[in-house]
N, C-alpha and C positions, 0 to 999 in steps of 0.2 A: 779570623772568623771561623767558627765551628759550624758545620752543617750536618744535620742528622735527618735522614729520610724518616718519614713518619707515615705509617700505613693507616690512613683514616678509615679503611675498611674495618679496622678494629673498633671504630667509634660507632658507626651505624651503616646500614645499607642505604645508599643514596640513589635518588632517581638519576637516570641518564640525561645527557644534555638534550634540551629541546632542539628541534631542527633550527638551524641558524636562520635568523630573521633576515629577509631580503628587503631592504629599504630602498625606495626610489630617491631618497635624499642624496645629494652629493657628499655631505658629511653629516654625521649624527652621533649622538651619545644618549644612552638611557641609563639612569641610575636609580637603584632602590634606596629610598630615603632612610629607612630604618637601619639597614645594614651597611649602607655606603657602597654596596657592590655595583660594579659596572656590568649591566646586562647586555649592552650592545655598544660597540665603538667602531666607527667608520670615519677615517680621516679626522679623528676628533682633536688631534693636536696641531692641525694645519691652520696657520693664521689666515683668516679670510675676511672680506668686508662684511661686517655684521649688520649694516643698515640700522634700522631703528631699535634692534635688539640691544645695541650699546647704550640706549637710554637707561637700561637697568643699572648701569654703573653710575649715571648721574643721580638716579633715585637712591642708590646706596649712599652716595655722598650726602644727599639731602637728609636721609634718615640718620646718618651719623651726626650731622649738624643739629638735628632735632634732639638727639639724645644728649649731646654735650652742651646744649643751651645756646648755640650760635643762632638758631632759628626757633620759632614757635609756629604752631599751626596758624596762629592769628597774625603773624608778621605779614605786613603788606609790602610788596616789592614793586619797584618801578619797572616800566617796560622801555627799554632803550630802542632807538631807531634801528640798531642792528638786529635786536630780537624781533621787532615788528616786520622786518624786511623779508622774513622767511616765507617760502611757499610750501607746497606739499601739504602734509598733515599739520594743521594748526588749530589754535583756540581762537583765531581771528582777533588777536590782541593789537592794540595800537598804543603809541607813546603817551596817550593821555591816561591810560589805565594804571591803577595800582591794584595788584592782585594778591590775595592771601596765599600763603604757602600751601594751605590745604587745597585750594582750587587749582593751584599750579601742579600739585602732585596728581590730582585727579585728571587734569588736562594732559599730563604726560602719560599716565597709565591707560586711561580710557580712550583719549583722542589722539595719542601719539604726537602731541603738539610740539613741533620744532621750536616755536616761539616760546612756549612755556619752559622748555628745557634750557634755552639760552638765558632766560630771566633768572632761573635758579643758578646757572653756571656763573653768570656775572656777579651775583650776590655773594657767592662763596669763593670766587677766584681771589688769589692773593694780590693780583694787580688789577682786578676789576674787569678783565677781558675773558672772553671765551677761550682764547688760546692758553691763557694762564691756567684756567680751570682744567683744560685738557691735559696739561703737564701734570697737574695734581692727580688727575684720574690715573694716568700712566704709573705714577709713583705708588699710589695706593694699591693699584692692581698687583704690582710686584710684591708689595707687603702681604697681600692676601694669597700669594702663591699662584697668581695668574701670569704664567711665564710667557704666554704667547699673545699678549694684548698690548696694543699701543694706540693712543687716542690723539686725534688731531682736532676734534671738536666734541661738543657735548651731546649732539643729537644723532650721530651716525650718518650725517650728510656725507655723500661720497667725497673722499679726499685721499690722495696718495698716502700710504702708510697707516691709514686708520684701519686696524685689523683686530680681530679677536678669534680665538679658536673655540670650537664647540665645547671642549673640555673646560675652558675658562668661563664660558657662559653658564655652564652647569655648576661650577664652583660658586659663581655669583648668585645663581638662582637658589641654591641650597642655603647660602648665607642669608638671603632676604627672607626665606621661609623660617629659618631657625632663629636668627638673631633679631628679627623685627616683626614678631607676630602681631604686635599692636597696629602695624601699618599694612600687613599683608592682605587684609580683607579688601583693600582698594583694588587689588588685581582681579577680583571676581566681579566687579561692577560692570554691567553690560551697557550702561549708557550714562552720559553726563551732559546735560543741556546747560552749558555755561552761559549765563546772562541772556539766554534765548537766542544766542548768535548761531546762525547756520544750523537750523534744526536737523537737516539731513546728515550733518557730520557728528551727531551726538552719540553714535553707537561704537562700542568696542569692536575692533576688528578681529579679536581672537575667536576663531571659529569653534573651538572646542567648548567654550563656556555654555553654549546652548544645546549641547549634545546629550545631556543627562548621563555623563560618564564619570561624574565626580570631579570634573576639571574646575580649578579655581585660580588659574593664572597661566602665564605671566605676561608675555609680550611678543607681538608679531614684528616682522621686519620685511621690507621689500625695496630693492632698487633693481635697476636693469642689470647691473653688474653682479649683484649678489643673488638674484632670484628671490624666491619667497622663502621665508624662514619663520621659525617659531620656537620660543622658549616656553615649554608647557609643563604643567604639573597637575596631578589628579590624585584623588583619594578613593580607596575602596576598603571599607572597614577600618582596620588598624594599619593598613599599608598605604604608602604614598610612593608614587614614581615621579621622577622629574626627567624631562628629555629636552634635547635641543636638536633641531634639524635645520638644514640650510641647503640652498641650491635646488629648490623645488621649482617646477616649471610653471605652476599656476596656483591661484587661490584655491581652486577646487581640489587639486591634487594635494595641496598642503593640508586641507581639512581632512581629506580621506586618509592620508598617511599618518596624521596625528592620531586619529581614532584607531587606526590599525595598531599603532605602537602601544597605545594605552591598553587596548584589549589584550594584546599579546603579552605585555608585561604582567598584567594581573592574572591572566588565565593559564599561562605556561610556567609560572613559578609559584612556589609556596615556601613559607618559612619553616625551618627545621631547627630544633635546639640541639646543639652538640654537647657532649660530655655530661648529659643529664643522668646517665645511668652509672657513671663512674667505673666503667669497664675498661677504660683505656688509661694508661699512665704515661707521662712524659717526664724525662729527667734531664738535668744538665750536670756535667762533671764539676766537682768542687775541689779546690786546692786548699790544703791546710785546714780542713774542717774535720769535725768529729765524725762526719759521714762522708763517704766518697762521692755521693751524688745528692741532688736536691730535687724533690718532686715539683713539677710545674703545673700550673693551671691557668686558664684564661683570666685576664684582669677583671672581667665581669661576665655575666651570663652571656654565652656565645650563641647567638641566633644567626643562621645563615639562610640565604635564599637559594633554592635549588629547583631545577626543572621538575615538572610534575609527572613526566612519563618515562617508562622504562626503568632499568636498574643498572647502576654503574658506580664503582667505588669513588669516593672523594680522596684525593691525594694531598699530601702536605709535607712540608719540610720545616724543621726547627733550625733557626740560626741564632748564634750568640757568640760573643767574644769570650772564649773560655780556655781552661777551666775557670770557674768563678771563685774569686778569693773569698774565703770565710773571714769574718762571720757574715751570715746571710740572715735577713729578717723576713718573716712571712709577709707577703704582699710586695716585696721588693721586685721591681721589674728586672727580669733576667734575660728574656729571649723574645723572639718573634716567630710566630707560626704562620707560614704562608700556605694558604690552601688553594688548590686548583681543581678545576673540573672541566672536562671537554666542552668546548663551545662557549666558555665563560672566561672573563678576565680574571687572573689570579688576584686574591685579596689577602691582606695580612692582618693579624690580630696580636696584641701584646700578650706575653706570658709572664706570670709572676711566680715567686716562690710560694709553694703551698705550706711551707713549714720553716721554722727556724733551724739554722745549722750553725752552732757555735764554733768559734775558732778552736782548733785542737790545742790541748795542753802541751807543755814542753817535751815530754817523753814521746807523745804521739807524733809531734812534728818531726822528731828525729827519725821515727819509724817511716813517716811519709817520705822522708828524704830518699829512702829506698836505694838499694844497690851499693850502699857504702858499708865498710866494715862495722862502723858504729851502729848503723841501722840493723845489720844482721845480728850483732851481739845483743842489741837491745831487744830484738825479737825473741832471742833465747831467754833473756832475763825476764821479759814480760810473760813468756809462756810459763816459767816457773812460778812467778808471782801469782799468775791466774790459775794455778792448781795443777801443774803437770805432775803425774804420779811419781813418787820417789821409790827406790828399791828398799825393801824391808829385810829384817834379819831372817825371816822365815824363808825368803826366796833363796834358791840354790844359786851359788856363784857358778859362772861358766867354767867348765873344765879346762885346765891348762893343756896346751898341746905339747 
């Protein structure tokens, strides 16, 4: 692995780090949706009881089933005795009900219905049981890169070994927003009066939906063991931030902390485009090419999020396995640029070749071999071929001693 320090001060003068945000959450993560940058991370990889926030994984499984045709929104599903037995947050279903998938989704999102979650789980489970569905959830989580998640049930009901990290919940939230935009509007619904049952229970518990801060999702969670938590997302102009908090002491503090995080993320950071003035160049070494190096550029327009106050240079490091064997085609991924800034998590972007570098011809390859007698002789021959001045008859020969 070749590492090259890269002084990003050559790129632009960047704002200094915002003062580190002090959150009252026991664990937290804040992500800028457009750039993927982590703005805040606190115990974010620690597996913890997620409470009802783990219902987002059940919803992911339901959305995938809708996309591949295993379910439709109009599909009616039966309610088992097991599903109807749950307390806590429910849709107040009973075994005589047959409920459409759309109503169940709204019951999970808006009402946090444990019963609705189990109905979906049993319908999609390979063996028809909630436990079988939980195993499916765990396997799918690993496929999605959620390394610190394990499920024992579909709803987040307290159970030994049922855990998720805040980072995994953020991965899941970003997936729901990006991959399922047709279903995401359900997360912004503030109430759902299913069949007129329990009117007092029709309101969404997500406190930030009513704060006029651009919030449009996603899910609350609370158990005695986990405390109060929230997976939230909000939009301001062209920007979106997604955050997860857990271990909050009360509903009131959860609402306060969520609003603080959203305001901080939108007000203390701004987008900057890098490499737009072409003043900085990056290169990787080339082996057996017509040129000894190849110019590098980001794979796509590179926009980063940076603090808005002060001035401090952005640092970076280019890494690649090199030298790169020729031939090289423009657009070929060559390296990774890892950028860092005080007070922020490092983030990486792919770099591609900005130009073609053909493989060297036979004579040039001998030259590149370097250090050999053949290479040195060829250097002399090539110098003559390329126009080294010759001695003429008019020049005086050196005197003999």
